[in-house]
MIPAKOL-198836 format. One record per residue: residue number from 1; y, z, x of N, C-alpha, C in turn; residue in three letters. Coordinates in Angstrom, 3 decimals, m for minus. Layout:
<node NUM,<Y,Z,X>,<Y,Z,X>,<Y,Z,X>,'ALA'>
...
***
This chain:
<node 1,<m9.191,67.185,8.447>,<m7.988,67.076,7.824>,<m7.334,65.658,8.064>,'UNK'>
<node 2,<m7.428,65.169,9.503>,<m6.840,63.888,9.847>,<m7.626,62.824,9.222>,'UNK'>
<node 3,<m8.870,62.935,9.124>,<m9.758,62.041,8.582>,<m9.409,61.710,7.030>,'UNK'>
<node 4,<m9.150,62.642,6.419>,<m8.662,62.643,4.924>,<m7.399,62.007,4.901>,'UNK'>
<node 5,<m6.439,62.128,5.666>,<m5.147,61.508,5.610>,<m5.352,59.877,5.891>,'UNK'>
<node 6,<m6.170,59.625,6.712>,<m6.513,58.222,7.212>,<m7.070,57.591,5.934>,'UNK'>
<node 7,<m7.985,58.266,5.436>,<m8.647,57.572,4.165>,<m7.633,57.371,3.066>,'UNK'>
<node 8,<m6.639,58.110,2.895>,<m5.576,58.107,1.899>,<m4.581,56.832,2.246>,'UNK'>
<node 9,<m4.285,56.689,3.582>,<m3.502,55.575,4.024>,<m4.095,54.389,3.959>,'UNK'>
<node 10,<m5.350,54.237,4.174>,<m5.989,52.885,4.101>,<m5.732,52.090,2.817>,'UNK'>
<node 11,<m5.678,52.581,1.662>,<m5.239,51.788,0.517>,<m3.927,51.242,0.541>,'UNK'>
<node 12,<m3.138,52.125,1.077>,<m1.576,51.736,1.370>,<m1.534,50.580,2.379>,'UNK'>
<node 13,<m2.303,50.595,3.531>,<m2.324,49.473,4.488>,<m2.779,48.243,3.770>,'UNK'>
<node 14,<m3.904,48.375,3.108>,<m4.293,47.199,2.262>,<m3.362,46.632,1.358>,'UNK'>
<node 15,<m2.702,47.454,0.734>,<m1.504,46.886,m0.212>,<m0.535,46.104,0.596>,'UNK'>
<node 16,<m0.101,46.701,1.593>,<0.956,46.133,2.453>,<0.606,44.736,2.950>,'UNK'>
<node 17,<m0.698,44.627,3.360>,<m1.324,43.295,3.902>,<m1.258,42.445,2.805>,'UNK'>
<node 18,<m1.842,42.796,1.659>,<m1.895,41.848,0.471>,<m0.613,41.437,0.067>,'UNK'>
<node 19,<0.306,42.289,0.053>,<1.791,41.790,m0.291>,<2.297,41.011,0.669>,'UNK'>
<node 20,<2.132,40.932,1.927>,<2.585,40.019,2.842>,<1.794,38.784,2.601>,'UNK'>
<node 21,<0.542,38.572,2.438>,<m0.052,37.434,2.147>,<0.458,36.619,0.852>,'UNK'>
<node 22,<0.660,37.467,m0.130>,<1.148,37.014,m1.320>,<2.543,36.313,m1.142>,'UNK'>
<node 23,<3.459,37.076,m0.566>,<4.741,36.638,m0.180>,<4.502,35.091,0.491>,'UNK'>
<node 24,<3.707,34.991,1.566>,<3.517,33.787,2.304>,<3.171,32.764,1.408>,'UNK'>
<node 25,<2.392,32.959,0.321>,<1.789,31.963,m0.651>,<3.058,31.309,m1.334>,'UNK'>
<node 26,<4.219,32.153,m1.533>,<5.328,31.502,m2.264>,<6.024,30.524,m1.437>,'UNK'>
<node 27,<5.949,30.281,m0.212>,<6.602,29.302,0.563>,<5.952,27.765,0.572>,'UNK'>
<node 28,<6.839,26.905,0.406>,<6.243,25.511,0.308>,<6.157,25.038,1.658>,'UNK'>
<node 29,<4.975,24.709,2.221>,<4.915,24.183,3.624>,<5.599,23.036,3.940>,'UNK'>
<node 30,<5.673,22.063,2.849>,<6.433,20.931,3.077>,<7.942,20.970,3.105>,'UNK'>
<node 31,<8.424,22.160,2.953>,<9.898,22.363,3.129>,<10.098,22.809,4.585>,'UNK'>
<node 32,<9.177,22.984,5.488>,<9.303,23.382,6.848>,<10.031,22.158,7.567>,'UNK'>
<node 33,<10.974,22.723,8.561>,<11.523,21.539,9.415>,<10.509,21.149,10.644>,'UNK'>
<node 34,<10.743,19.960,11.007>,<9.961,19.453,12.098>,<10.385,20.059,13.427>,'UNK'>
<node 35,<9.306,20.576,14.251>,<9.647,21.188,15.518>,<10.105,20.122,16.452>,'UNK'>
<node 36,<10.055,18.892,15.947>,<10.467,17.706,17.116>,<11.996,17.457,16.568>,'UNK'>
<node 37,<12.649,17.949,15.688>,<13.982,17.527,15.375>,<14.846,17.602,16.545>,'UNK'>
<node 38,<15.632,16.621,16.715>,<16.671,16.327,17.871>,<15.946,16.483,19.222>,'UNK'>
<node 39,<14.712,16.019,19.109>,<13.931,15.888,20.485>,<13.452,14.452,20.534>,'UNK'>
<node 40,<13.175,13.935,21.788>,<12.718,12.653,22.055>,<11.459,12.321,21.313>,'UNK'>
<node 41,<11.161,11.180,20.794>,<9.910,10.721,20.131>,<8.857,10.955,21.221>,'UNK'>
<node 42,<7.597,11.533,21.036>,<6.667,11.785,21.905>,<6.170,10.506,22.662>,'UNK'>
<node 43,<5.866,10.781,23.934>,<5.470,9.578,24.678>,<4.011,9.250,24.286>,'UNK'>
<node 44,<3.845,7.911,24.108>,<2.522,7.520,23.811>,<2.315,6.042,24.247>,'UNK'>
<node 45,<0.987,5.656,24.296>,<0.773,4.255,24.450>,<m0.412,4.072,23.485>,'UNK'>
<node 46,<m0.189,2.805,22.899>,<m1.278,2.509,21.924>,<m1.305,0.865,21.800>,'UNK'>
<node 47,<m2.217,0.450,20.918>,<m2.385,m0.848,20.612>,<m1.703,m1.096,19.221>,'UNK'>
<node 48,<m1.388,m2.357,18.785>,<m0.890,m2.446,17.608>,<m2.015,m2.754,16.490>,'UNK'>
<node 49,<m1.734,m2.553,15.373>,<m2.772,m2.878,14.206>,<m3.242,m4.348,14.294>,'UNK'>
<node 50,<m2.358,m5.225,14.329>,<m2.672,m6.544,14.241>,<m3.320,m7.309,15.367>,'UNK'>
<node 51,<m2.990,m6.686,16.646>,<m3.462,m7.403,17.940>,<m3.839,m6.226,18.914>,'UNK'>
<node 52,<m5.172,m5.950,19.008>,<m5.812,m5.093,19.893>,<m5.561,m5.314,21.392>,'UNK'>
<node 53,<m4.801,m6.379,21.712>,<m4.466,m6.666,23.114>,<m3.027,m6.280,23.323>,'UNK'>
<node 54,<m2.348,m6.154,22.376>,<m0.833,m5.814,22.482>,<m0.601,m4.315,22.541>,'UNK'>
<node 55,<m0.113,m3.776,23.745>,<0.057,m2.309,23.882>,<1.605,m2.142,23.792>,'UNK'>
<node 56,<1.873,m1.075,23.120>,<3.293,m0.616,22.860>,<3.295,0.882,23.278>,'UNK'>
<node 57,<4.699,1.309,23.713>,<4.903,2.718,23.825>,<6.061,3.235,23.195>,'UNK'>
<node 58,<6.635,4.348,23.614>,<7.750,4.793,22.972>,<9.017,4.129,23.148>,'UNK'>
<node 59,<9.111,3.170,24.137>,<10.326,2.451,24.331>,<10.564,1.366,23.300>,'UNK'>
<node 60,<9.411,1.181,22.387>,<9.507,0.347,21.263>,<10.688,0.879,20.271>,'UNK'>
<node 61,<10.863,2.218,20.415>,<11.744,2.746,19.372>,<13.249,2.998,19.964>,'UNK'>
<node 62,<13.548,2.400,21.159>,<14.958,2.378,21.637>,<15.732,1.177,21.269>,'UNK'>
<node 63,<17.037,1.295,21.284>,<17.983,0.284,21.036>,<18.447,m0.033,19.600>,'UNK'>
<node 64,<17.704,0.665,18.814>,<18.022,0.472,17.325>,<17.495,1.616,16.522>,'UNK'>
<node 65,<18.188,2.052,15.381>,<17.849,3.058,14.520>,<16.429,2.654,13.867>,'UNK'>
<node 66,<15.470,3.478,13.889>,<14.215,3.070,13.292>,<13.540,4.129,12.449>,'UNK'>
<node 67,<13.089,3.588,11.290>,<12.121,4.520,10.471>,<10.797,4.355,11.023>,'UNK'>
<node 68,<10.215,5.528,11.321>,<8.639,5.498,11.588>,<7.876,6.035,10.620>,'UNK'>
<node 69,<7.095,5.345,9.869>,<6.246,5.782,8.870>,<4.792,5.850,9.142>,'UNK'>
<node 70,<4.292,7.176,8.872>,<2.924,7.338,9.188>,<2.153,7.236,7.767>,'UNK'>
<node 71,<1.300,6.092,7.798>,<0.546,5.876,6.586>,<m0.939,5.592,6.997>,'UNK'>
<node 72,<m1.808,5.509,5.848>,<m3.205,5.178,5.889>,<m3.649,4.521,4.709>,'UNK'>
<node 73,<m4.557,3.613,4.886>,<m5.175,3.007,3.688>,<m5.782,3.961,2.706>,'UNK'>
<node 74,<m6.145,4.880,3.223>,<m7.014,6.096,2.385>,<m6.062,6.820,1.531>,'UNK'>
<node 75,<m4.781,6.722,1.790>,<m3.570,7.583,1.225>,<m3.067,7.053,m0.046>,'UNK'>
<node 76,<m3.518,7.636,m1.195>,<m2.768,7.197,m2.422>,<m1.170,7.126,m2.521>,'UNK'>
<node 77,<m0.740,8.271,m1.868>,<0.783,8.236,m1.991>,<1.546,7.260,m1.015>,'UNK'>
<node 78,<0.818,6.777,m0.129>,<1.193,5.481,0.782>,<1.327,4.274,m0.138>,'UNK'>
<node 79,<0.431,4.115,m0.946>,<0.491,2.947,m1.790>,<1.646,2.968,m2.719>,'UNK'>
<node 80,<1.947,4.244,m3.286>,<2.916,4.443,m4.228>,<4.304,4.165,m3.598>,'UNK'>
<node 81,<4.560,4.591,m2.364>,<5.699,4.492,m1.684>,<5.992,3.068,m1.066>,'UNK'>
<node 82,<5.135,2.263,m1.034>,<5.229,0.874,m0.433>,<6.480,0.133,m0.990>,'UNK'>
<node 83,<6.698,0.185,m2.298>,<7.818,m0.645,m2.909>,<9.140,m0.140,m2.286>,'UNK'>
<node 84,<9.248,1.237,m2.158>,<10.517,1.773,m1.537>,<10.706,1.477,m0.069>,'UNK'>
<node 85,<9.424,1.250,0.789>,<9.617,0.697,2.052>,<9.916,m0.514,2.175>,'UNK'>
<node 86,<9.469,m1.427,1.297>,<9.874,m2.834,1.302>,<11.435,m2.944,0.815>,'UNK'>
<node 87,<11.864,m2.005,0.087>,<13.316,m2.225,m0.313>,<14.028,m1.735,0.850>,'UNK'>
<node 88,<13.701,m0.722,1.618>,<14.279,m0.429,2.851>,<14.484,m1.387,3.944>,'UNK'>
<node 89,<13.393,m2.202,3.965>,<13.279,m3.473,4.891>,<14.323,m4.438,4.435>,'UNK'>
<node 90,<14.444,m4.577,3.082>,<15.337,m5.586,2.473>,<16.758,m5.079,2.951>,'UNK'>
<node 91,<17.113,m3.875,3.031>,<18.377,m3.277,3.429>,<18.687,m3.666,4.880>,'UNK'>
<node 92,<17.753,m4.172,5.511>,<17.827,m4.415,7.034>,<17.546,m3.349,7.991>,'UNK'>
<node 93,<16.902,m2.285,7.447>,<16.411,m1.148,8.146>,<15.076,m1.511,8.937>,'UNK'>
<node 94,<15.226,m1.242,10.311>,<13.799,m1.510,11.155>,<12.970,m0.363,10.868>,'UNK'>
<node 95,<11.741,m0.754,10.643>,<10.737,0.175,10.507>,<9.567,m0.194,11.364>,'UNK'>
<node 96,<8.758,0.928,11.595>,<7.580,0.713,12.495>,<6.562,1.716,11.907>,'UNK'>
<node 97,<5.374,1.213,11.677>,<4.291,1.936,10.927>,<3.489,2.448,11.867>,'UNK'>
<node 98,<2.881,3.696,11.604>,<1.804,4.258,12.450>,<0.581,4.450,11.381>,'UNK'>
<node 99,<m0.386,3.390,11.798>,<m1.537,3.363,10.895>,<m2.515,4.562,11.337>,'UNK'>
<node 100,<m2.491,5.631,10.651>,<m2.941,6.862,10.861>,<m4.502,7.182,10.376>,'UNK'>
<node 101,<m5.351,7.376,11.296>,<m6.825,7.548,11.088>,<m7.358,6.564,10.156>,'UNK'>
<node 102,<m7.441,5.361,10.669>,<m7.844,4.331,9.816>,<m8.530,3.407,10.653>,'UNK'>
<node 103,<m9.080,2.297,10.055>,<m9.831,1.091,10.868>,<m8.821,m0.040,10.818>,'UNK'>
<node 104,<m8.909,m0.973,11.751>,<m8.147,m2.055,11.686>,<m8.261,m2.844,10.404>,'UNK'>
<node 105,<m9.506,m2.999,9.987>,<m10.022,m3.839,8.728>,<m9.240,m3.225,7.453>,'UNK'>
<node 106,<m9.409,m2.000,7.372>,<m8.932,m1.220,6.098>,<m7.200,m1.334,6.300>,'UNK'>
<node 107,<m6.721,m1.062,7.389>,<m5.212,m1.118,7.630>,<m4.756,m2.447,7.101>,'UNK'>
<node 108,<m5.424,m3.536,7.580>,<m4.945,m4.878,7.557>,<m5.041,m5.228,6.046>,'UNK'>
<node 109,<m6.112,m4.794,5.303>,<m6.423,m4.973,3.953>,<m5.124,m4.360,3.093>,'UNK'>
<node 110,<m4.886,m3.237,3.561>,<m3.746,m2.336,2.935>,<m2.557,m3.393,2.947>,'UNK'>
<node 111,<m2.174,m3.579,4.144>,<m0.703,m4.499,4.228>,<m0.947,m5.769,3.437>,'UNK'>
<node 112,<m1.986,m6.447,3.496>,<m2.178,m7.745,2.660>,<m2.078,m7.532,1.202>,'UNK'>
<node 113,<m2.503,m6.376,0.645>,<m2.588,m6.052,m0.649>,<m1.124,m5.532,m1.283>,'UNK'>
<node 114,<m0.491,m4.713,m0.333>,<0.773,m3.847,m0.789>,<2.057,m4.332,m0.161>,'UNK'>
<node 115,<1.891,m5.296,0.985>,<3.171,m5.661,1.667>,<3.133,m4.985,2.938>,'UNK'>
<node 116,<3.958,m5.685,3.772>,<4.226,m5.069,5.178>,<5.719,m5.227,5.515>,'UNK'>
<node 117,<6.295,m4.097,5.548>,<7.851,m4.054,5.599>,<8.026,m3.666,7.253>,'UNK'>
<node 118,<6.915,m3.435,7.941>,<7.014,m3.053,9.394>,<7.158,m4.228,10.372>,'UNK'>
<node 119,<8.076,m3.914,11.421>,<8.115,m4.925,12.532>,<6.929,m4.884,13.417>,'UNK'>
<node 120,<6.384,m3.619,13.489>,<5.158,m3.537,14.189>,<4.305,m2.181,13.599>,'UNK'>
<node 121,<3.028,m2.336,13.538>,<2.237,m1.179,13.219>,<1.618,m0.665,14.544>,'UNK'>
<node 122,<1.747,0.541,14.757>,<1.137,1.290,15.766>,<m0.364,1.517,15.287>,'UNK'>
<node 123,<m1.481,1.309,15.998>,<m2.747,1.752,15.591>,<m3.055,3.076,16.165>,'UNK'>
<node 124,<m3.284,4.059,15.361>,<m3.666,5.374,15.648>,<m4.875,5.842,15.112>,'UNK'>
<node 125,<m5.986,5.439,15.283>,<m7.227,5.549,14.795>,<m7.976,6.985,14.879>,'UNK'>
<node 126,<m7.549,7.640,15.952>,<m7.969,9.088,16.188>,<m7.012,10.035,15.871>,'UNK'>
<node 127,<m5.705,9.583,15.448>,<m4.691,10.537,14.959>,<m4.045,11.248,16.067>,'UNK'>
<node 128,<m4.004,10.720,17.430>,<m3.306,11.384,18.328>,<m1.960,11.344,18.271>,'UNK'>
<node 129,<m1.352,10.207,18.047>,<0.068,10.219,17.957>,<0.648,11.095,16.776>,'UNK'>
<node 130,<m0.187,11.064,15.587>,<0.140,11.908,14.455>,<0.182,13.270,14.827>,'UNK'>
<node 131,<m0.951,13.713,15.621>,<m0.839,15.113,16.067>,<0.313,15.589,16.868>,'UNK'>
<node 132,<0.646,14.447,17.830>,<1.984,14.808,18.652>,<3.070,14.891,17.921>,'UNK'>
<node 133,<3.129,14.308,16.782>,<4.303,14.214,15.786>,<4.160,15.466,14.895>,'UNK'>
<node 134,<3.113,16.154,14.841>,<3.005,17.344,14.032>,<2.684,17.080,12.497>,'UNK'>
<node 135,<2.219,15.810,12.419>,<1.789,15.240,10.968>,<0.565,16.267,10.408>,'UNK'>
<node 136,<0.964,16.503,9.282>,<m0.214,17.229,8.587>,<m0.695,16.465,7.275>,'UNK'>
<node 137,<m0.167,15.472,7.036>,<m0.790,14.634,5.948>,<0.176,13.346,5.746>,'UNK'>
<node 138,<m0.457,12.254,5.482>,<0.324,10.944,5.324>,<0.735,10.883,3.729>,'UNK'>
<node 139,<1.847,10.341,3.335>,<2.892,9.791,4.436>,<3.811,10.740,4.882>,'UNK'>
<node 140,<4.220,10.390,6.120>,<5.470,11.141,6.686>,<6.294,10.104,7.241>,'UNK'>
<node 141,<7.651,10.302,7.336>,<8.428,9.348,7.872>,<9.538,10.064,8.865>,'UNK'>
<node 142,<9.852,9.536,9.971>,<10.771,10.065,10.931>,<11.927,8.919,11.090>,'UNK'>
<node 143,<13.023,9.485,11.219>,<14.252,8.720,11.574>,<14.421,8.775,13.156>,'UNK'>
<node 144,<14.477,7.735,13.905>,<14.583,7.872,15.286>,<15.891,6.973,15.607>,'UNK'>
<node 145,<16.833,7.684,16.256>,<18.105,6.972,16.609>,<17.841,5.965,17.782>,'UNK'>
<node 146,<18.775,5.189,18.039>,<18.798,4.197,19.107>,<18.416,4.750,20.530>,'UNK'>
<node 147,<18.633,6.002,20.866>,<18.340,6.718,21.989>,<16.789,7.160,22.098>,'UNK'>
<node 148,<15.966,7.007,20.917>,<14.822,7.512,20.827>,<14.567,9.006,20.339>,'UNK'>
<node 149,<15.644,9.577,19.859>,<15.790,10.998,19.395>,<15.199,11.087,17.894>,'UNK'>
<node 150,<14.399,12.009,17.438>,<14.110,12.092,16.157>,<15.302,12.841,15.395>,'UNK'>
<node 151,<15.781,12.214,14.443>,<16.921,12.887,13.736>,<16.657,13.306,12.383>,'UNK'>
<node 152,<15.675,12.767,11.694>,<15.339,13.257,10.333>,<13.734,13.113,10.121>,'UNK'>
<node 153,<13.284,14.070,9.297>,<11.806,13.963,9.025>,<11.624,14.123,7.587>,'UNK'>
<node 154,<11.125,13.172,6.922>,<10.745,13.189,5.496>,<9.240,13.433,5.399>,'UNK'>
<node 155,<8.899,14.551,4.690>,<7.472,14.833,4.533>,<7.061,14.305,3.111>,'UNK'>
<node 156,<5.747,13.579,3.040>,<5.335,13.164,1.777>,<5.890,11.782,1.442>,'UNK'>
<node 157,<5.642,11.548,0.173>,<5.973,10.371,m0.598>,<7.542,9.997,m0.685>,'UNK'>
<node 158,<7.995,8.797,m0.315>,<9.450,8.471,m0.503>,<9.613,8.068,m1.944>,'UNK'>
<node 159,<10.257,8.687,m2.853>,<10.563,8.235,m4.101>,<11.604,7.295,m4.145>,'UNK'>
<node 160,<12.036,6.543,m5.284>,<13.082,5.767,m5.347>,<14.538,6.556,m5.138>,'UNK'>
<node 161,<14.444,7.840,m5.684>,<15.570,8.673,m5.416>,<15.792,8.991,m4.082>,'UNK'>
<node 162,<14.754,9.327,m3.264>,<14.844,9.515,m1.801>,<15.451,8.572,m1.072>,'UNK'>
<node 163,<15.119,7.303,m1.520>,<15.898,6.130,m0.824>,<17.236,6.244,m0.905>,'UNK'>
<node 164,<17.812,6.393,m2.009>,<19.390,6.474,m2.141>,<19.963,7.814,m1.724>,'UNK'>
<node 165,<19.427,8.925,m2.082>,<19.857,10.202,m1.883>,<19.605,10.713,m0.525>,'UNK'>
<node 166,<18.589,10.236,0.289>,<18.179,10.817,1.566>,<18.072,9.979,2.593>,'UNK'>
<node 167,<17.378,8.911,2.482>,<17.098,8.049,3.503>,<18.200,7.056,3.885>,'UNK'>
<node 168,<18.823,6.462,2.904>,<19.876,5.583,3.320>,<21.151,6.398,3.935>,'UNK'>
<node 169,<21.555,7.614,3.304>,<22.621,8.298,3.998>,<22.266,8.719,5.403>,'UNK'>
<node 170,<20.996,9.011,5.618>,<20.531,9.408,7.080>,<20.543,8.183,8.037>,'UNK'>
<node 171,<20.060,7.163,7.510>,<20.354,5.845,8.235>,<21.762,5.595,8.721>,'UNK'>
<node 172,<22.638,5.688,7.716>,<23.941,5.281,7.955>,<24.538,6.297,8.915>,'UNK'>
<node 173,<24.279,7.642,8.862>,<24.714,8.668,9.695>,<24.361,8.417,11.151>,'UNK'>
<node 174,<23.294,7.769,11.530>,<22.976,7.603,12.885>,<23.077,6.051,13.370>,'UNK'>
<node 175,<23.530,5.235,12.460>,<23.645,3.803,12.905>,<24.913,3.719,13.818>,'UNK'>
***
């Protein structure tokens, strides 16, 4: 008798598991908050894209509000957002790039073709800094305050509307 009840409950259990997974599919993963919000930018040491002999670390992000943009030559959305990043640089916003999972040659070629709004580009060929930031795909942008604390995380492409509706107000809040 107990075996028969167990067999009757099996489809119900399967249905509950299926409903759980279906419900999880309804959530947009890009809407998640960064686990690093209101925390210090991760400790790192890396070379710059332009100069393999120049080493930088997280102190690069202190003393001024900085947008840190994770990008790669292989990323189509990174090419699309470059005009917006150039516009933000024209507004006097300090930007640091993280050239993510790329080669120096491809990264430099990208900047030569699409422009370079960054004061410095951190070279992250293995993606270790990206991993520490929780990056799951380029482009991603982090606003870091003058104390080196992450205050805002923008997932994905920065559209022209994002510049005026999200990025500029966040920068103004932390300046």
